VOTITI-184788 format. One record per atom (N, C-alpha, C): x, y, z. Coordinates in steps of 0.2 Angstrom, whole numbers, plus 5000, padded with zeros to 4 digits. Layout:
N
XYZ;...
***
This chain:
570
502151105034;502151175032;502251215038;502751255038;502851305043;502651375042;502751415046;502451485045;502851515040;503451495039;503851525033;503551505026;503351445026;502951415020;502351455019;501951475025;501351515024;501551585021;502151605023;502351675020;502451675013;502651615010;502851605003;502351574999;501651575001;501151544997;501051584990;500851544985;500751584979;500051614979;499951664974;499351704975;498751664974;498251684978;497551644977;497251674971;496951634967;496651654961;495851644961;495651594965;494951584966;494751534972;494151534973;493951474978;493651424974;493751354976;493551304972;492851284975;492451244971;491751224973;491751184980;492351154982;492351114988;492651154994;492751224992;492951264998;493751274998;494051254994;494851264994;495051324991;495651344991;495951404989;496351384983;496151404977;496551384971;497151434970;497651404969;498251444967;498551424961;499151464958;499451444952;499751374952;499851344958;500151284959;499751224961;499151244963;498651194965;498151214970;497851174974;497351194979;497551184986;497451234990;497551234997;496951225001;496951185006;496451175011;496751185018;496351225022;496551235029;495951215034;496151165038;495551145043;495551195049;495051185053;494951225059;495451195064;495651235069;496151205074;495751155078;496151105080;495951055084;496451035089;496351005094;496850985099;497050915098;497750905097;498050845096;497950795102;497750735101;497650685106;498350675110;498850675106;499550655109;499850715113;499850775110;500250825113;499750875117;499050875115;498550915118;498650985116;499051005111;499151065108;498751075102;498451145101;498051155096;498451155089;498151115085;498551115078;498051115073;498251125067;497751125061;498051085055;497651055051;497851015045;497851055039;498451065036;498451095029;498651045024;498251045019;498350995013;498351035007;498651005002;498751034995;498650984990;498150994986;497850954981;498350964975;498750904973;499250914968;499050924961;499450944957;499350954950;499250894946;499150904939;499150844935;499950824934;500050774931;500750754929;501150804925;501750814926;502150874922;502050864915;502050804912;502050804905;501450794902;500850794906;500250794903;500050854899;499750844893;499650904889;499050944891;498650914896;498150954899;498350994905;498950984907;499251024913;499351094911;498951144913;499051214911;499751244913;499951224919;500551254921;501151224916;501151164915;501751144910;501651164903;501051184901;500951214895;501151284894;501251314899;501551384899;502251384902;502551334903;503251324905;503751354899;504251394901;504651424896;505151364893;505151304896;505551254893;505151204889;504451214888;504051164885;504251144878;504651194874;504851174868;505351124868;505751114873;506251054873;505950994874;505250984876;504950924876;504750904869;504550954865;504450934858;505050914855;505550954856;506250944853;506450874854;506350854861;506650784862;506250734858;505650734857;505250684854;505450684846;505450744844;505650754836;506350724835;506850734840;507550714839;507550634839;507150614844;507150534845;506850504839;506350534836;506050504830;506450504824;506850564823;507350564817;507850524818;508150514824;508650464826;508450394825;507850374827;507650304826;507550294818;507250344815;507150334807;507850324804;508350364806;508950354803;509250284805;509150254811;509350194813;509050134809;508350144808;507950094804;508250094797;508350154794;508650154787;509350124786;509750134791;510450104791;510350034792;509950004796;509849934797;509549904791;509149934787;508849904781;509349904776;509749954775;510349954770;510849894772;510949884778;511449834780;511249764780;510549754783;510349684784;509749674780;509449714777;508849704773;508149714777;508249734784;507649744788;507749794793;507249834795;507449884800;507649864807;507349804809;507549764815;507649694814;507949654818;508049584817;507549544821;507149584826;506649554829;506849494833;507449484835;507649434840;507349444847;507349504849;507149524855;506349514856;506049524850;505349514850;505149434851;505549394849;505549324850;505549304857;506049344860;506149334868;505549354872;505349414870;504749444873;504149404873;504049364867;503349334866;503449254869;503949234871;504049174873;503649154879;503249104879;502749074884;502349134886;502049174882;501649234883;501049214886;500649164884;500049144886;500049124894;500649084895;500749054902;500849114907;501249164904;501349224908;500749264910;500249274905;499649304905;499249274910;499149204910;498749164915;499049174922;499649164922;500049174929;499849244932;499949294928;499749364931;499049364933;498649334929;497849344931;497749304937;498049244938;498049214945;498249254950;498849294949;499149334954;498649384956;498349424951;497949474953;497249454956;497049394954;496449364957;496549344964;497149324966;497249304973;497249364978;497349424975;497349474980;496649484982;496049464979;495449474982;495349434988;495749394990;495749364997;495749415003;496049475001;496049525006;495349555008;494849545004;494149565006;493849525011;493849455011;493649425017;494049435023;494649445022;495149455028;494849515031;494749575027;494549635030;493849625033;493449585030;492749575033;492849545040;493249495040;493349455047;493649505052;494049555050;494349605054;493749645057;493349675052;492749715054;492249685058;492149625058;491649585062;491949565069;492549575069;492849565076;493049485076;493049455071;493249375071;493949375072;494349415069;495049415070;495249485073;495649485078;495949545080;496649565076;496649625073;497149635069;497849635072;497849665078;498449665082;498449615088;498749555087;499349545082;499149485077;498549455079;498449395075;498349405067;497949465066;497949485059;498549505056;499049535059;499649555057;500049495054;500049445059;500349375057;500049345051;499449345050;499049315045;499249355038;499249415039;499349465033;500049455030;500549455035;501249445032;501449375030;501049325033;501149255030;500849255023;500349275022;499949275015;500449315010;500649375012;501049415007;501749375006;502049345011;502649305009;502549245005;501949215006;501749155002;501649174995;501349224994;501249254987;501849264983;502349304987;502949314984;503349254982;503349204987;503749144986;503549104980;502849104980;502549064974;502749094968;502649164967;502849194961;503549184959;504049194963;504749184962;504849114960;504649064964;504748994962;504448974956;503849004954;503548994947;504049014942;504349074942;504749104937;505349054936;505649024941;506148984941;505948914938;505348894940;505048834937;504948834930;504748894927;504548894920;505248914916;505748924920;506448944916;506349004911;505949054913;505849104909;506449154908;506449184902;507049234901;506949294906;507349344906;507449394911;506849444910;506549454904;505949494903;505349464907;505149404906;504549374909;504649374917;505249344919;505449344926;505349404929;505649454926;505649524929;504949554930;504549544924;503849574925;503449544930;503449474930;503049444935;503249454943;503949464944;504149474950;504049554952;504049594948;503949664949;503149674950;502749644946;502049644947;501849614954;502149564955;502049534962;502149574968;502749614967;502849664972;502349714973;502149744967;501649794967;500949764970;500749704968;500149674971;500249664979;500849654981;500949644988;500949704992;501149764989;501149824992;500449844992;500049834987;499349854987;498949814993;499049754993;498749714998;498949735005;499649745006;499849765013;499449835015;499449875010;499149945012;498349935014;498049895010;497349885011;497149845017;497549795019;497449755025;497749795031;498249835030;498549875036;498049925038;497749965033;497350015034;496649995038;496349945035;495749915038;495849885045;496449855046;496649825052;496749885057;497049935055;497149995060;496550025061;496050035057;495350065058;494950015063;495049955063;494749915068;495049935075;495649945075;495949965082;495750035084;495650075079;495350145080;494650135083;494250095080;493550085082;493550065089;493950015091;493949985098;494150045103;494650085101;494850145105;494250195106;493950205100;493350255100;492750235105;492650165104;492150135108;492250145116;492950135118;493150135125;493050215127;493250255122;493150325124;492450355125;492050325120;491350345121;491050315128;491250255129;490950225136;491250275142;491850295141;492150335147;491750405147;491650425141;491250495140;490550485143;490150435141;489550425144;489550415152;490050385154;490150375162;490350445165;490750485161;490850545164;490250595165;489850585160;489250635160;488750615165;488750555169;488350545174;488450585180;489050615180;489250665186;488850735185;488650745179;488350815178;487650805176;487350755177;486550745176;486350705170;486850675167;486750625162;486850655155;486850615150;487050635143;486650695140;485950695141;485550745138;485750815141;485850815148;485950875151;486650895149;487150855148;487850875147;487850905140;487450875135;487450905128;487050975129;486550985133;486251045134;486751105137;487151075142;487651125145;488151145140;488351095136;488851115131;488651165125;487951155123;487651195119;487651265121;487451275128;487351335131;488051375132;488551335133;489251365134;489451385127;489351345122;489551365115;489151435113;488551445115;488251505113;488551565117;488751555123;489051605127;489751625124;490151575122;490751585119;490651625112;490151605108;490051645102;489851715103;489351725108;489151785110;489751835112;490151805117;490751845119;491251865114;491351825109;491851835104;491551865098;490851855097;490551885091;490751845085;490951775086;491151735081;490651675081;490351665075;489951605074;490351545074;490051485076;490451425075;490551405068;490151435063;490251415056;490551475052;490851525055;491151575051;491751605055;492151645052;492751675056;493351655053;493851675056;494551655054;494651575055;494251545059;494351475061;493751435060;493451425054;492851395053;492751325055;492251305058;492151235061;491951185055;491651215050;491451175044;491951175039;492451145040;493051145035;492851115029;492951145023;492851115017;493151045016;492751005012;493050935011;493750935008;494150895011;494850885009;494950825005;495150824999;495250754996;495750714998;495650654998;496250605000;496750604995;497350574996;497850574991;498250634990;498150684994;498450744993;499050754998;499450804997;500050815002;499750855008;499950835014;499650865020;500150865025;500050915030;500550925035;500150955041;500350955047;500050985053;500551045055;500151095057;500551155059;500151185065;500551225069;500251255075;499651305073;499251305078;498551345076;498751415074;499251445078;499351515076;499651525069;500051485067;500351485060;499751475055;499351425057;498751405052;498251465052;498151505057;497751565057;498051615053;498751625053;499051675048;498951655041;499051595040;498951565033;498251575031;497751555035;497051565033;496851635032;497051685036;496851755035;497151775028;497751755027;498051775020;497651755014;497451685015;497051655010;496351695009;496051705015;495351735015;495451805012;495951845014;496051915012;496051915004;496351865002;496451864994;495751844991;495351824994;494651794991;494051804996;493951874998;493451885003;492751865000;492651884994;491951874991;491851804991;492251764989;492151684988;492051654995;492451685000;492351665007;491651675009;491351735008;490651745011;490151695007;490251685001;489851634997;489851575000;490551545002;490651485004;490351475011;490351535015;490151525022;489351525022;489051565017;488351565017;488051495015;488451465011;488251395009;488351345015;488851355019;488951315024;488351325030;488151385030;487651395036;486951365033;486851375027;486151345024;486151275023;486751235024;486751165023;486451135028;485951085027;485651045032;486151005036;485950995043;486450955047;486150885047;486650835047;486450765047;486450745054;485850705056;485750695063;486250645066;486450595062;486950545064;487650555061;487850615061;488450635058;489050605062;489550585059;490150555062;490550615064;490750625070;491150685072;491850675069;492250725069;492950725066;493250795069;493950795069;494250855071;493950925068;493750915061;493450975058;492750985059;492350935062;491650935063;491550895070;491750925075;491850885082;491150875085;491250825090;490650805095;490450875099;489850875100;489550935103;489850945110;490050895114;490250895120;490950925121;491250945116;491950975116;491851045120;491251075119;491151135122;490951135130;490851075132;490651065139;491151105144;490851135149;491251165154;491751125158;491551055159;491951015163;492550995158;493151005161;493750995157;493850915155;493650875159;493750805158;493250785152;492650805152;492150785147;492350815141;492550875141;492850915135;493450875131;493850855135;494450825133;494350755130;493850715133;493650655131;493250665124;492850715123;492450725117;492950745112;493450785113;493950795108;494350735105;494550695110;494950635108;494450585104;493850585106;493350545103;493250565095;493150635095;493050665088;493650655084;494250655087;494850645083;494850575080;494750525084;494750455082;494150435077;493550465078;493050455074;493150485067;493550545067;493750575061;494150525056;494550485059;494950435055;494450385052;493850375055;493450315052;493050345046;493050405045;492650435039;493050475034;492950465028;493350495023;493150565023;493550615020;493450685021;492950715016;492650665011;492150685007;492350684999;491950694995;491250714996;490750654997;490950594997;490550534998;490450525006;490950545010;491050525017;490950455019;491350415016;491350345017;491550325024;491150285028;491250275035;491450195035;492050185039;492250115040;491750085044;491550015043;491849975038;491349965032;491050025030;490550015024;490950015018;491650025018;492050025012;492249955010;492149905015;492449845013;491949805009;492149795002;491749764997;492149744992;491949694988;492349674982;492349734977;491849764976;491849824971;492349874973;492349894980;492849944982;493549924981;493649854982;494349834981;494549824974;494049814970;494249814963;494349874960;494049934962;494149994960;494850014963;495049994969;495650014972;496249984968;496149924965;496649884961;496749924955;496249954952;496249994946;496650054947;496550084952;496850154954;497550144954;497950194951;498650184951;498950214957;498850184963;499150204969;499350144973;499750144978;499950094982;499750104989;499450154991;499150174998;498450174998;498150135002;497350135002;497050185006;496550215004;496150265007;495450245007;495050275012;494350265012;494050295005;494250345003;494050384997;494550424994;494550424987;495050454983;494750514980;495050564978;494850624974;494650594967;494050614965;493750574959;493650634953;493650604947;493450644942;492650624940;492350664936;491650654935;491450614929;492050604925;491850564918;492550544916;492450494911;493050464907;493050494901;493650524899;493750554892;494050504887;493650484883;493850424878;494550454874;494550514872;495050534868;495750534872;495650554879;496250554883;496550484884;496050434885;496250364885;496650344879;496350364873;496650344867;497350374866;497350434868;498050474868;498550434872;498350414878;498850384882;499050314879;498550274876;498650214873;499150214867;498950264863;499450274857;500150284860;500150334865;500850354867;501150294870;500850254874;501150194877;501450144871;501050134866;501350084861;501850114857;501750184855;502350214852;502950224855;502950244862;503550244866;503850174867;503450124868;503750054868;504050034862;503850054856;504150044850;504850074850;504950134852;505550164853;506050134858;505750114864;506150074869;506350014866;505949974862;506149914860;506749924855;506649974851;507149984846;507850004849;507850044854;508450064858;508750004861;508349954864;508549894867;508849844862;508549834857;508749784852;509349814848;509449874847;509949904842;510549924846;510449954852;511049984855;511249954862;510849914865;510949884872;511149814871;510749774868;510849694868;511449684864;511649714859;512249694855;512849714859;512849764863;513349784867;513449764874;513049714876;513149684882;513849654883;514149664888;514949644888;515049574891;515649554890;515849494893;516449504898;516649454901;517149464906;517849494903;517949474896;518549494892;518549564890;517949594889;517849654887;518149714891;518349764889;518549824893;518049854897;518149854903;517649874908;517449954906;517849994906;517750064905;517450074898;517650044893;517350044886;516650024886;516449974890;515749944891;515350004894;515650034899;515250084902;515050144897;515550164894;515550214889;515050204883;515050134881;514550114875;513850114878;513750094884;513050084886;512750144890;513150194892;512850244896;512350284893;512450304887;511850344883;511250294881;511350234878;510750194877;510350184883;510750164889;510350154895;509950214898;510250274897;509950334899;509350344895;509350334889;508850344884;508250294886;508450234887;507950174888;507650194895;508050214900;507750234906;507150294906;507350344902;506850394901;506250374897;506350334892;505750304889;505350264893;505650214897;505250174902;504950214907;505250264910;504950314914;504250344911;504350364905;503750394902;503250354901;503350284899;502850234898;502450224904;502850214910;502550194916;502150244919;502450304921;502250354925;501750404921;501950414915;501550464911;500950434907;501050374904;500550344900;500150294903;500450244906;500050194910;499650214916;500050254920;499750274926;499150324925;499250374920;498750414918;498150384915;498250334911;497750294908;497350254913;497650224917;497250194923;496850244927;497250294929;496850344933;496250374929;496250384923;495650404919;495150354919;495350284918;494850234918;494550224925;494850244930;494650234937;494350294940;494350344936;494050414939;494550444944;495150424944;495650444949;495850514947;495750564952;495950634950;496650654952;496950624957;497650644959;498150614954;498450654950;498850624944;499650644946;499750654952;500450674953;500850604955;501050574949;501450514950;502150524950;502350584949;503050594949;503150674950;503750694952;503850764952;504450784948;504750844948;505250864944;505950834946;505950764946;506550734948;507150754944;507050774938;507650794934;508050854936;507750894941;508050944944;508350924951;508350864953;508650844959;509350864960;509550874966;510250894968;510450844973;510150794975;510350744980;509950684978;510250624981;509850564980;509250554984;509250584990;508550574993;508050614990;508250674987;507750714983;507450674977;507950634974;507750594968;507250544970;507450504976;507050454978;506350474980;506250534982;505550564984;505150584978;505550604972;505150634967;505050584961;505450534960;505450504953;504850454953;504750424959;504150374959;503750384965;503250434965;502850454970;502450394973;502150354969;501750294972;502150254977;502750234975;503150194980;503450234985;503650294984;503850334990;503250344995;502650354993;502150364997;502050305002;502050244998;502050185002;502550175007;503150185005;503750175010;503650225016;503450285014;503450335019;502850315024;502350295022;501750275026;501850215030;502050165026;501950095029;502650065031;503150105030;503850075032;504150135037;504250195034;504550245038;504150265044;503550285043;503150315048;502950255053;502750195050;502550135054;503050115059;503750115056;504250085061;504350145067;504250205065;504350255070;503750245075;503150235073;502650235078;502650165082;502750115078;502750045081;503350025086;503850045084;504550025087;504850085090;504550145090;504850205093;505550225091;505650205084;506350225081;506450295080;507050315080;507150385078;507150395070;507150455068;507050465061;507650435057;508250445060;508750415056;508750345056;508550305061;508450235061;507950215056;507350245057;506850235052;507050245045;507450295043;507650305036;508150245034;508550225039;508950165037;508550105036;508050085040;507650025039;507350035032;507050095030;506750105024;507250085018;507850115019;508350105013;508550035013;508550005019;508749935019;508249885016;507649895017;507049855014;507049875007;507149935005;507149944998;507749914994;508349914997;508949884994;508849804994;508549774999;508349704998;507949684993;507349724992;506849714987;507249724980;507549774979;507949784972;508449724971;508749704976;509249654975;508849584973;508249574976;507849514975;507649514968;507449574965;507249574958;507849554953;508449584955;509049564951;509249494952;509149464957;509249394958;508849354954;508149364953;507749334949;507849344942;508049404940;508149414933;508849384930;509349394934;509949364932;510149294934;509749274939;509849214943;510549204945;510849264948;511449264951;511349304958;511749294963;511749324969;512449364970;512449434968;513049464968;513049524973;512449554975;512349604980;512649674977;512749684971;512949744968;512449804969;511849784967;511349834968;511149854975;511149804979;511049804986;511549854989;512149854988;512749894990;512649964987;512449974981;512350034978;511750074981;511250034983;510650064987;510950094993;511250054997;511450075004;512050135004;512450134998;512850184998;512550254997;511950254995;511550314995;511450355002;511550315007;511450345014;512050395015;512650375015;513150425016;513150475010;512950455004;512950514999;512450565001;511850545004;511350595006;511650635011;512050605016;512350645021;512850695018;513250675013;513750725010;513350775006;512750765003;512450814999;512050865004;512050855010;511750895015;512250945018;512850935016;513450985019;513251055015;513451105019;513351175016;513551185009;514151155008;514451175001;514051144995;513851074996;513451044991;512751074991;512451074997;511751094998;511651164995;512151214995;512051284993;512151294986;512551244983;512751244976;512251194972;511651224970;511151184966;511451154960;511751194956;512051174950;512551114950;512951114955;513451064956;513051004958;512551004963;512250954965;511850914959;511550954955;511150924949;511650894944;512250924943;512750894939;512950824942;513150824948;513350764951;512750704951;512150724952;511650684952;511550654945;511650694939;511550664933;512150614931;512750634933;513350594932;513250524935;512950524941;512850464945;512350424941;511850454939;511250414935;511550384929;511950424925;512250404919;512750344920;513050344926;513550294927;513250234930;512650244934;512350184937;512050134933;511750144928;511350094924;511850054920;512350084917;512850034913;513249994918;513450024924;513849994929;513449934931;512849934933;512449874935;512449824929;512349844923;512349794917;512949764917;513549794917;514149764916;514349724922;514149744928;514249704934;513949634934;513249644933;512849584933;512949534927;513049564921;513149524915;513849494914;514349534915;515049504914;515349474920;515049494926;515449464932;514949434937;
***
């Protein structure tokens, strides 16, 4: 978020119980400025708690959207269309559907269910691995990294080999392969995060030893703390600003994990914070009074928002070491409200809850709801089965009978399959990201329901890739894009290429398992997105939003039937 973003913030409506600023779009949290360990510049963390999913009937913003009637129109039209299809089929064949696809779906169902259960159960091996990491029995860098990737590769190899061994149809093979990839991403994030926190713990211990050694020059630890407290009092007296109040509060309200966050310069953060405070002065005073009256924890873990007392020491070396130590220790504690401290998070219960939560990125703590709504779960369950019935009907009636052969007209096949595939895609998207993800989020008390964004308004393929599947995008952003930049010092463009390359390989792997062919069509189509992204960033395309959106939809309409024709017929 830049200073321009700060100037464009929506109006503040109220303060939240956690100290955030509620707006019409969501909740904004602004931390106190802290000094970056890498650049030594004062920065602040600004995070935004996302909304519910767009199509959730509990989303107040979507409920007041001027296009909300089209959502109802879509489902009514689909219902009428499918009823007409069932009647026509009954008149022609004596039944609404022939259910041949159902026979294919149910083939070897028990074996598939047991195989999937073994797959999910095998992920529990991550917990003893993380325990060994936390105990220091295994150093994550690089012994743990090798063990982790060996295990993940073994799981994927066994799953794929099992699908070929069972000679399953494309539905069963595709399901087990995709679920294996999801489990591998979850395992990778869990083991990577816990391994990284072991590294942070070792660094913080070294810094603490250096800090204790540095205090021997000024009379010892107790004397250094006393000097720092005295200097803090002098600074407060000279600026007439308490350490728990003002434009830059030290007691930053808890910031939920799983939100959108960014770092900004301290000056820009100060401008943003002043505007937010000015919009809700009364709430600010109440929040500050609660902060002042809150009892302090003796063994509190320091963080950039709640730093070590020695950061105020007059000795610059001691102060810098305390700031770096606070920053590292802050990574070992969740931002609240439970304030989970690593490695207390490593347990089978914590991992089981993580497996239920519809996210692919592991955090010490997630934003949580306070209860499960049975009617909400029932709503999403009914929506899942109802939408699946529609998806089944579209697939059996309009896609499978029109699957082309090499002798069929290529362009006629594209034309016949374009609309059915688009409809199937929309229904499948709704089942996964609106129904299943929200149902699991409700059952696991998970509060962050932004599983997708308004991808239908995309004007470029990179915007679509960011918005249509937020869980996978977050995983790739954190564990591939950012990880390669940090570990291998790659440029942003090189990291983007590596991310697209990995994504293309995984997509093609799924097609190889499903079709049992190696054609590389999808791989090439994935990589073609890179030059298309560059073209979309040219001023002519970038400034013409309507043209960009039309091109995006035409590409999506053509892409699905093109893949079907290519893999089935050729």
